[in-house]
C-alpha positions as CSV (number, residue, x, y, z in Angstrom):
1,X,-21.9,-15.0,-10.4
2,X,-18.2,-15.6,-11.5
3,X,-15.3,-16.1,-9.6
4,X,-13.3,-14.3,-7.8
5,X,-10.0,-13.5,-8.8
6,X,-8.6,-11.2,-6.5
7,X,-9.6,-9.3,-3.0
8,X,-13.3,-8.6,-2.6
9,X,-12.2,-5.7,-0.6
10,X,-9.7,-3.4,-1.7
11,X,-8.0,-0.6,0.4
12,X,-7.8,2.8,-1.7
13,X,-5.1,5.3,-1.8
14,X,-4.7,9.0,-3.2
15,X,-1.1,10.6,-3.5
16,X,0.0,13.6,-4.4
17,X,2.5,12.3,-6.7
18,X,1.7,8.9,-7.7
19,X,4.1,7.9,-9.6
20,X,6.7,8.1,-7.0
21,X,4.0,6.0,-4.3
22,X,4.3,3.6,-7.4
23,X,7.8,3.3,-7.4
24,X,8.3,3.3,-3.7
25,X,5.6,0.3,-3.2
26,X,6.8,-1.8,-5.7
27,X,10.4,-1.1,-5.2
28,X,10.4,-0.4,-0.9
29,X,7.5,-2.7,0.3
30,X,7.8,-5.5,-2.8
31,X,4.2,-4.9,-4.4
32,X,3.8,-6.2,-7.6
33,X,2.5,-3.8,-10.3
34,X,-0.9,-5.4,-12.0
35,X,-2.5,-2.0,-13.5
36,X,-2.0,1.6,-14.2
37,X,-4.2,3.5,-16.1
38,X,-2.9,7.3,-16.7
39,X,-4.7,10.2,-16.8
40,X,-5.5,12.5,-19.8
41,X,-2.4,14.4,-19.0
42,X,-0.3,11.1,-19.4
43,X,1.2,11.8,-16.4
44,X,-1.0,11.2,-13.7
45,X,-2.3,7.8,-12.5
46,X,-6.3,7.8,-12.5
47,X,-6.5,4.2,-11.4
48,X,-3.4,1.8,-10.1
49,X,-3.6,-1.4,-8.9
50,X,-0.5,-3.5,-6.9
51,X,-0.8,-7.1,-6.3
52,X,0.8,-8.7,-2.5
53,X,2.2,-11.6,-3.4
54,X,1.2,-13.9,-0.2
55,X,-2.9,-12.2,-1.3
56,X,-4.7,-9.0,-1.6
57,X,-3.7,-5.8,-3.0
58,X,-4.0,-2.2,-3.0
59,X,-5.7,0.3,-5.4
60,X,-4.1,3.7,-5.6
61,X,-4.1,7.1,-7.9
62,X,-3.2,10.8,-7.9
63,X,-5.0,13.3,-6.3
64,X,-7.9,14.2,-9.3
65,X,-11.1,15.8,-8.8
66,X,-13.4,12.9,-9.8
67,X,-17.2,12.8,-10.6
68,X,-17.3,16.2,-7.8
69,X,-16.4,13.9,-5.1
70,X,-14.6,15.8,-1.9
71,X,-10.9,15.8,-2.5
72,X,-9.3,13.4,0.0
73,X,-6.4,14.6,1.7
74,X,-2.9,12.5,1.2
75,X,-1.4,10.9,4.0
76,X,-4.3,10.0,6.3
77,X,-4.8,6.3,5.6
78,X,-3.7,3.3,7.5
79,X,-3.5,-0.3,5.6
80,X,-2.8,-3.7,7.8
81,X,-0.8,-6.2,5.3
82,X,-0.4,-9.6,6.0
83,X,3.1,-11.1,5.7
84,X,4.4,-14.7,6.7
85,X,7.9,-12.3,6.9
86,X,7.4,-8.8,8.3
87,X,11.3,-8.7,8.8
88,X,12.0,-8.8,5.4
89,X,9.5,-6.0,4.5
90,X,11.4,-4.0,7.5
91,X,14.8,-4.8,5.6
92,X,13.5,-3.7,2.4
93,X,12.3,-0.7,3.6
94,X,15.1,0.4,5.8
95,X,17.4,-0.3,3.2
96,X,14.8,1.8,0.9
97,X,15.1,4.9,3.2
98,X,11.5,4.4,4.3
99,X,10.4,6.1,7.3
100,X,10.0,3.1,9.9
101,X,7.8,3.8,12.7
102,X,8.2,0.6,14.9
103,X,10.8,-1.6,14.6
104,X,9.4,-5.6,14.4
105,X,7.7,-6.5,17.3
106,X,6.1,-9.0,19.0
107,X,1.9,-8.4,20.0
108,X,0.2,-9.6,22.6
109,X,-2.1,-11.6,20.0
110,X,0.4,-13.9,18.7
111,X,1.4,-11.7,15.7
112,X,4.7,-10.2,14.4
113,X,4.5,-6.7,13.2
114,X,6.3,-3.5,12.1
115,X,4.8,-0.1,10.8
116,X,6.3,1.9,8.7
117,X,5.4,5.3,6.6
118,X,4.8,5.9,3.1
119,X,6.8,9.1,1.3
120,X,3.4,10.8,2.2
121,X,2.8,9.7,5.3
122,X,0.6,6.8,4.9
123,X,0.9,4.1,7.5
124,X,1.5,0.7,7.1
125,X,1.6,-2.2,9.3
126,X,3.0,-5.8,8.1
127,X,2.1,-8.4,10.3
128,X,1.7,-12.1,10.3
129,X,-2.0,-11.6,12.2
130,X,-3.7,-13.0,9.3
131,X,-7.7,-12.1,10.7
132,X,-10.4,-13.7,12.3
């Protein structure tokens, strides 16, 4: 068995405008682009991967018919991203014009969280709780 290089579970997101999502997620949220595979048209994104500096990552792509699978709807996903500094994400998101759904707050389980929507309505919570 080979050594695991990244997360074992990847959240996957589909976008009507995956290129705009790539720019938003890297420039506003602070993800790092690690892979972008364009579709046959050279514009759409068939497969993209973004790395979070504190661990983990997401896969994303354009809304494309894929092998006859049902086409998902945009803006229907929720993701949680562990970060030591949700206030810094909040500041970048606010500066980038993102829709902040909750200002940074303390939870009753000891996490500091902020919840922000991306341009197509996917809900992202950034928090200090690392999971059980």
